[in-house]
N, C-alpha and C positions, 0 to 999 in steps of 0.2 A: 463602427467598422464598415468599411466599404469592401465588399467581396464579390468577385465575379465567379460564375459557375466554372468548376475545374474542367480543364481540357485533358484528353488522353493523348499521349505521345508514344511513338515507337522509336527507340534508338538502338540499332544493332541488336534486334530481337529482345531488348529490354524495354518494358513498358513502365511508364510513370505518369502521374497526373500533375498538372501544374495549375496554379491559380494565383491571383493577385489579392493581397490585403493591403489597403491604403497605398496602392500603387507600387508595392514591392512584391516581387515574384517569389513563390515558394514551390517546391516540388516534393512529392512523396512517391516512393517506390512500393510501399506497402502501407497497411493501416495501423502499424504499431503505435504511432504517435497520437492516434485518436482512439486507441483502445480496441481496435478491430483486428481480426485475424486474417482479413482479406489480403492476399499476397499474389498479385497477377503473375509474377515471374516464377512461381512454383508450379504453374500449369504448362501444358504443352504449348509450343510457340503459336499454333493456330488458334488457341483459346485465350491468349493473354490479353488481346485488345478488348474482348467482350468483358472479361473480368475487370479490366481497367475501368470500363464504364461503370461497373458496379462500385468500385472503389471511389470513383468521382462522386457518385450519388451519396455514398456514405460520408465522404468528407464534407460535402455541401450541407447535408442535414446536420451533421455534428457541429459545424461552425455556426450555422444560422440559429441553432438552438442554444448557443452560449457555451459550447464546449471549449476547454482550454487547449490551446496549441502552443507548445514550447519550441524554442529553437533546437536544432539538432544537437544532441548530446549536451544539453544545457538546461538549467532551471529557469532561464529567462523566458518570460511569457510573451508570446506574439499577440495573442488575442484570447478572450474568454475570461471568466471570473473564477479565480482560485478560491478554494475553501480555506478557512482558518487553519485547518490541519496542514495544508500544503504550505501556507505562508510561514507557519511555525517551523516546519521542516527546513524550508529554505533559510529561515532566520538562523536556525541552529548551525546549518552548514556554513553560512557566512561567518559566524562567530568562530567556529572551529578552525576556519582557514586563517584566522588572525594570529598575531604573535602574542598569545596569552599563555599563562602557566598551565601546567598539567592539572593542578588542583582546580583552577577556575573552569577549565573545559569539562572536567568530570562533573562539577556541580551543575553546569549548564545542561549536560546530557541527563543528569539525574532529574532536574526539574522538568525537562522536556518529556521524559518518560512518564512522570507523575501526571503531567497535563494531558498527554495523549490518552492515558488510561482513564482519566476522569471524564473526558469528553464523551458524551453519549452518541454524538454524530460527528459531523465535520466542522461544526462551528463552536467557538469557545465563548462561554458566558461568564458573567460575574459570579453566578452560582457555582460554576465549576471551580473558579479560583478560590472562593470562600471555603468550599469543601476540602480543597487541598490544604489551605492554611490552618483550618480548624483542627487538623490532626496534630498540630504542634502546641504543646502546653508552654514550652519555654519561649520567652519573648525573643531571645537571641536566635533560636532556630526558625521561629516564625518570620522574623525580619530578614534573616539570611535567605530563606526560600523566596520570600516576597521580592527581595532585591534582584535575585537572579531571574525570576519570572518577568520582572519589569524589563530587564535587559532584552530577553527574547521577544517580548511583546513590542517593545519600541523598535526593535530591528524589523519585526514583521510589518509594523506600520510603515516603516521606511520603504518596504518592498511593495506596499499597496493595500495592506489590510485596513479596513475603513472604520474600525472601532477599537476602543481601549477598555477591555473588561476589568482591568485592575485599577482604573482611574479613581474610583470612589472607595477603594479599600485601603484604609490607612495602616501605617506601621503600628506595631505595639510598642508601648513604652517599656523598655527593658531595664532591669536593675543594673546599675553601673558595676563593672568588675574592676578590681585593682590589679594592675600589672605588677608582678612580683619582681623586684629589683634584687641586686646582690649586695649584701653587707660585707662580704668577704671576697671581693672580686680577685684581689691579688693572690690570696692563698688558694682559691679555687683554680685560678689559671695555672699556678704551679703544679697542682695535683693533675690537671688535665695534660700538662706538658709531659709529665711522667707516663701518662697513659697512652697518648697518641699525638704525634707532632702535627698531623693534618687537622685534627680537631682543635688543637691548641691554636694554630694559625687562624682557623675559622673563627674561633671565639675572640681572638685578639682583633681581627678585622671587624667583627660585629660590634665590639665595644669601642675600639679606637677610631673606626671610620664610619660607624653606624650604618654599614651596609646590611642588607637582608641576607641571611645565610644560605637559604635553600636554592636561590637562583643567582642573585647578584654576585655572591662570593663564590659559590660552587663553580660558576662558569668563567671566573676570572682567568685571563691569560696574561703573560708578561707584557704583551703589547698594549694592555690596558693601563700600564704604569708609564709614567714619564721616564726618560732615560736615567734620571738621577733617583728614581723611586720615590720622589717627594709627593707625587699626586697620582690618583687613580682617575681616569677619564672614562665615563660610560655614556654611550649614546642613549637617546630616549627609548629605543626598542629594547634596551638591556636592563631597564629598571622600571619599577611599578608606576612611578609618576608619569612616565612617558616623555620626560624632559631630559635634555642633556645634563649630566651631573659630573662635577669635578670635585673630588674629595681629597683633602690633605692626608698624608700618611704620617702618623706620629713617629718620632725617632725610635721609640721602643719596639715598633713593628719593623721599621727599616733595618734595624740592627740584625734581625734574624732572617731577612730575605736574601736569597741567593738567586740572582736573576738568571733565567734560562732563555730558550728560544722564544722569539716574539709571539709566534702563533701557538705556543704550547700552554696548556692549562697549568696553573701554578701548583696544583696538587698531584696531577698524574704525570707531568712532564711529557704529555702526549697532546695531540690536537683534540682528542675526545675528552670531555670533562667527566668527573665521576657521575654515577647514575643518580637520578633525582632524589632517591631516598638515602643517599650515602651518609650525610651528616645526621639525618634523623635516626638511622640505625646505630651509628657510632655513639650518639648522645644517649640513646636508650641503653646500650651496653655499659657506657660509663656510669650512668645513674645507679646501676645495680652494684657497682663496686666502690663508688665514691663514699668517703666519710664526711664530706663537707657540704654536699648539695642538700638543699632544703626542699620540702614538698612544694609543688607547683612552680619550681624554677625550671626554665627551659632555655634553649639556645637564645631565644629572644630576650631573656632576662639581661643578657649582656648589652643588648641594644637599649633596653629600658634604662639600665644603669648609666650607660654613656650619655643618654639624653638628659637624665637628671643632673649629671656632672656638668654638662654644657650649660644648662639653664641656670644652675646655681652659681656658676662662675661668671656668666655673662649677663644674666637677667634679661636676655634679648630673645623674644619669640621669633623674630625674623632670622636670627642666626640659627636658632634651633630648627626652624623650617628648612633652611638651606642644608644644614647638616644631616637632617633626617631624610631629605629628598621628598618632602611632602609637596603635593600639588598646590596647596594654598595654606594661608595662616590659619584658617578655620579648622583644617585637618589637624594642624599642630596644637591648637587650643583644645580640641577634643581629645587628642592624645595625652596632653598634659593632665587632663582631669582624671585620667586613669592611672597616673603615676603617684608614687608615694611622696608628693611634694605638698607640704602644708600650705594652705592659703592664708592662714592666720598665724601670727606670732603671739607670744605671751603678752607683749606690750599692747596688742590690739584688744585684749580681753578686758572685761569689766574690772574696775579697781575698787577696793574698799578703803 
């Protein structure tokens, strides 16, 4: 860093100090940005210049000793070394400003709080990370927390943090869980139709179009459909994979659709969609009165069942990937392993 000694200026009775860092000029009217309470313009006019000289000395000492100076009303660092704590805070703010789901953001905030609480000082160590993760006995919880920690740390490294305390801490091998599909989809859909028409349409779209219910379906507008209602078109920012997605709408869904205003949500008939917990709440209430629903079946069971149907009928992992909106075939392969699809037939087994 190339820094000149700050100069004191008087501008219509207002005093400020100016200085150059790497040939770019900066000015300060008080010491807030360097953690000082010195404020020349709070003094009588005849004393402001001398207090300005005091501020200039504080600024020079602070910057030459490695103090952090950020741009005005910004987290962008002009000079100085930030602590890991500051990098993580900036990383979290960057992520929260992105177009991510509420659930994802809440998880990032949760692991950020865990991390800050575990840190003894301003720097993050591998020991801190280990202590956080060792609190989890479940492999799934351990890996979920580790994954979100990794997101924050990678973002902090992009911002300038110079080490990766999670690098040598591996994921746990978690036991595979089986996604519960529906053996009675048609009858269950009939029961849901009698209970609530919006929930019925959501389940149909989850099964027939393999959209995700809590965001992709909940936020659907009539403008997302083609004019003949044959396709749904979602931009990358509207779905989990981040890619543009075009999904056929089966006839049994088209038959019950009554198209409204282009910008209106298909459930509310307003611009505003239902609240984020709308379908979660409806499903919870329906479960309490349903005679057909089985234990561990969720809204996503319709998506799992739709995936099984496509794979059994086509045998194509590529078509399944496109239908599910997965970012890669590897994601689809991992997904298939959790479905109730037998990998062996009777003919494959030993014969006597």
